[in-house]
C-alpha positions in Angstrom: -33.2 96.7 43.7 -34.3 100.3 42.9 -37.0 100.8 40.3 -36.2 102.4 36.9 -39.2 104.5 36.2 -37.8 106.5 33.3 -34.9 106.1 30.9 -34.1 109.0 28.6 -37.2 109.5 26.3 -38.3 105.9 26.2 -41.8 104.9 27.0 -42.2 103.5 30.5 -44.8 101.3 32.1 -44.8 103.7 35.1 -46.1 106.5 32.9 -49.4 104.7 32.3 -50.0 104.0 36.0 -47.5 105.4 38.5 -49.6 104.3 41.4 -49.9 100.7 40.3 -46.5 99.6 38.9 -44.2 100.5 41.9 -46.2 98.3 44.3 -46.6 95.6 41.6 -42.9 95.5 41.0 -42.2 95.0 44.8 -44.8 92.2 45.0 -43.4 90.4 42.0 -39.8 90.7 43.1 -40.7 89.3 46.5 -42.7 86.4 45.0 -39.8 85.5 42.7 -37.2 85.8 45.3 -39.1 83.4 47.6 -39.6 81.0 44.7 -35.9 81.1 43.8 -34.8 80.5 47.4 -37.1 77.5 47.7 -35.5 76.0 44.5 -32.1 76.8 45.8 -32.8 75.1 49.2 -34.2 72.1 47.4 -31.0 71.9 45.3 -28.8 72.2 48.4 -30.8 69.4 50.2 -30.5 67.1 47.2 -26.8 67.8 46.8 -26.1 67.2 50.5 -28.1 64.0 50.4 -26.2 62.7 47.4 -22.9 63.6 49.1 -23.9 61.7 52.2 -24.9 58.7 50.1 -21.5 58.9 48.4 -19.7 59.0 51.7 -21.5 55.9 52.9 -20.6 54.0 49.8 -17.0 55.2 50.1 -16.8 53.7 53.6 -18.3 50.4 52.4 -15.9 50.2 49.5 -12.9 51.0 51.7 -13.7 47.8 53.6 -13.8 45.8 50.4 -10.7 47.5 49.1 -8.1 45.0 50.2 -10.2 42.0 49.4 -10.8 42.5 45.7 -9.3 45.7 44.1 -5.9 46.9 45.0 -6.0 49.8 42.4 -9.4 51.6 42.4 -13.0 51.1 43.0 -15.6 51.1 40.3 -18.7 53.2 40.8 -21.8 51.2 41.1 -24.6 51.7 38.6 -26.9 53.6 40.9 -24.1 56.1 41.8 -23.5 56.8 38.1 -27.2 57.3 37.7 -27.3 59.8 40.5 -24.4 61.8 39.1 -26.1 61.9 35.7 -29.4 63.0 37.1 -28.3 65.8 39.4 -26.7 68.9 38.0 -26.8 72.3 39.8 -28.6 75.1 38.1 -28.2 77.7 40.9 -25.1 79.0 42.7 -24.1 77.4 46.0 -23.9 80.4 48.3 -26.6 82.8 49.3 -24.4 85.7 48.3 -24.0 84.3 44.8 -27.7 83.5 44.6 -28.5 87.2 45.4 -26.1 88.4 42.6 -27.7 85.8 40.2 -31.2 87.1 41.1 -30.2 90.8 40.6 -28.7 90.0 37.2 -31.8 88.1 36.1 -33.9 91.1 37.3 -32.0 93.7 35.4 -33.2 92.9 31.8 -36.8 92.8 33.2 -36.4 96.3 34.6 -35.1 97.6 31.3 -38.1 96.0 29.6 -40.5 97.9 31.9 -38.6 101.1 31.3 -38.8 100.9 27.5 -42.2 99.4 26.7 -45.8 99.0 27.7 -48.4 96.5 26.8 -49.2 98.2 23.5 -46.2 100.4 22.7 -42.4 100.1 22.6 -39.4 102.4 22.2 -36.3 101.8 20.0 -33.5 101.6 22.5 -29.7 101.7 22.6 -28.4 98.2 23.6 -25.5 99.9 25.5 -28.0 100.5 28.4 -27.8 96.9 29.4 -24.0 97.4 30.0 -24.2 100.9 31.6 -22.2 100.4 34.8 -23.7 103.4 36.7 -27.3 102.5 35.8 -26.8 98.9 36.8 -24.9 99.9 40.0 -27.6 102.2 41.2 -30.4 99.8 40.4 -28.7 96.8 42.0 -27.4 98.5 45.1 -30.3 100.6 46.1 -33.6 99.2 47.7 -36.8 99.0 45.7 -38.3 102.0 47.6 -36.1 104.2 45.5 -37.6 105.3 42.1 -35.0 106.2 39.6 -35.2 108.6 36.6 -32.1 108.1 34.5 -31.4 111.3 32.4 -35.0 111.9 31.6 -35.8 114.4 28.9 -38.4 117.0 30.0 -40.7 118.7 27.6 -40.8 122.3 28.8 -42.8 124.8 26.7 -42.5 122.3 23.8 -38.7 122.2 24.1 -36.8 119.1 25.1 -34.4 119.6 28.0 -32.2 116.8 29.3 -32.3 116.3 33.1 -29.7 114.7 35.4 -30.2 111.5 37.3 -33.2 111.8 39.7 -33.7 109.6 42.7 -37.1 109.8 44.4 -37.2 108.3 47.9 -40.1 108.2 50.4 -38.5 111.2 52.2 -36.9 113.4 49.5 -35.8 113.9 46.0 -32.1 113.8 45.1 -30.6 115.1 41.8 -27.3 113.4 41.1 -24.4 114.0 38.8 -21.7 111.4 38.4 -18.1 112.4 37.5 -16.4 109.7 35.4 -12.6 109.9 35.7 -9.8 107.4 35.8 -8.9 105.9 39.2 -5.6 107.9 39.2 -7.3 111.2 38.7 -8.0 114.0 41.2 -10.9 116.3 40.6 -10.7 119.9 41.8 -14.1 121.6 42.3 -13.4 125.2 41.2 -15.9 128.0 41.9 -16.0 128.8 38.1 -17.9 127.2 35.3 -15.3 124.5 34.8 -13.7 121.9 37.2 -10.2 120.6 36.8 -9.2 116.9 36.4 -5.6 116.1 37.1 -3.6 112.9 36.5 0.1 112.3 36.6 0.4 112.8 32.9 -2.2 115.4 32.0 -4.6 118.1 33.2 -8.1 118.6 31.6 -11.2 120.7 32.2 -14.8 119.6 32.5 -18.0 121.6 32.7 -19.0 122.1 36.3 -21.7 119.5 37.2 -23.4 122.1 39.4 -24.7 123.8 36.2 -26.7 120.8 35.0 -27.9 120.1 38.6 -29.2 123.6 39.0 -31.0 123.4 35.6 -32.7 120.2 36.6 -33.6 121.6 40.0 -35.3 124.5 38.4 -37.4 122.3 36.2 -38.4 120.0 39.1 -39.3 122.9 41.3 -41.5 124.4 38.6 -43.3 121.1 38.1 -43.8 120.4 41.8 -45.0 123.9 42.4 -47.5 123.6 39.6 -48.7 120.3 41.2 -48.8 121.8 44.7 -46.3 119.3 46.0 -43.7 120.0 48.7 -40.8 117.6 48.5 -37.2 118.3 49.9 -34.8 118.5 47.0 -31.1 117.7 47.3 -28.3 118.1 44.8 -25.2 115.8 44.8 -22.0 115.4 42.8 -20.6 111.8 43.1 -17.5 110.0 42.1 -16.8 106.3 42.7 -13.3 106.4 41.4 -11.7 109.7 42.2 -11.3 112.1 45.2 -13.0 115.5 44.7 -11.2 118.4 46.4 -12.6 121.9 47.0 -11.9 125.0 49.0 -15.6 125.9 49.4 -18.3 123.3 48.8 -20.7 124.5 46.1 -23.8 126.2 47.5 -26.5 123.8 48.6 -24.8 120.9 46.9 -23.1 117.8 48.4 -19.8 116.8 46.8 -18.8 113.2 47.5 -15.6 111.6 46.2 -14.5 108.0 46.3 -13.5 108.2 50.0 -17.0 109.0 51.1 -19.0 107.2 48.4 -19.6 104.0 50.3 -20.9 106.0 53.2 -23.3 107.8 50.9 -24.5 104.5 49.5 -24.9 102.9 52.9 -27.0 105.7 54.1 -29.3 105.2 51.2 -29.5 101.4 51.8 -30.3 101.8 55.5 -33.5 103.7 54.8 -36.5 101.6 55.7 -39.9 102.9 54.7 -42.8 101.9 52.6 -43.6 103.8 49.4 -45.3 107.1 50.3 -48.3 108.7 48.6 -46.4 112.0 48.1 -43.6 110.0 46.5 -45.9 108.5 43.9 -47.6 111.8 43.3 -44.1 113.3 42.7 -43.2 110.8 40.0 -46.6 111.2 38.4 -46.1 114.9 38.1 -42.5 114.5 36.7 -43.5 111.7 34.3 -46.3 113.9 32.9 -43.8 116.4 31.8 -41.3 114.0 30.2 -40.8 113.5 26.5 -41.7 110.0 25.3 -41.0 108.5 21.8 -42.5 105.2 21.0 -44.3 103.1 18.3 -47.1 100.7 18.5 -46.1 97.1 19.2 -46.1 94.8 16.1 -49.2 92.7 16.0 -47.3 89.5 16.4 -45.7 90.7 19.7 -47.6 90.4 22.9 -47.0 91.4 26.4 -48.9 90.6 29.6 -49.3 93.7 31.7 -49.9 91.5 34.8 -46.8 89.4 34.8 -46.6 86.1 36.5 -43.7 85.1 38.7 -42.4 82.8 36.0 -42.5 85.6 33.5 -40.7 87.9 35.9 -37.7 85.5 36.0 -37.5 85.7 32.3 -39.2 82.4 31.5 -41.5 83.8 28.7 
């Protein structure tokens, strides 16, 4: 699960220590996944054991069936007691368990991206249901550090950036096109692109404009920090094909037919976090706008979270 290091202009734990929190997050996630799988295995073992016990009693009762009860068998007291005592709290399959874990992890990530030990930002509750944000976080590995529409403070002026994905090997600026599944997007060389459906045709501002603006900001920050990081620009659509005569300069355009391939390429990257990667997010976070207030005195937050806290048991 990728790490959300900046969300709009909310305060982020990663701002206070960008070298500490990425590794702490990975450690806590691994600890809690191990703990959860152990609980899951214990539940499976207990359920299997009770099933075997039930099967044994069924066989025994079948032998008694013709002797004393022609209609049905009554469950013995210890069987009822076992049924009462055991109730699953976790999914049965490993795939369902993974999905459960990721869903439990998501609110925790939003918490780290909107608060610190002493300060908190007022947030929009819609972020918890943002399909693109949740999709990127849950489908990408935790070596990816995500900035979701950060607001840069350049010469005392706030400028909204696009989605920024910092990996151990490069930095990718992303623009998602949201269109209905029956739409086709035409990437025109002008300032606007065309979106066509069977019933209507509309225009959208070319996403390459915002990508270039964000690229210029990032290059300026990295040059100032004497950091050399490969920068890529990508236009994505999960739902619609994107057609073009000439691909925009130095920009990858990926419609729904190649989206899974793009995602799989990201997921296949295996690498530890890199020093230049952490230096990059430090430089970028230093130039982001942040709005927050002090935490109320009655609220507390442990900066060094335990595995139990990580799973939401606070």
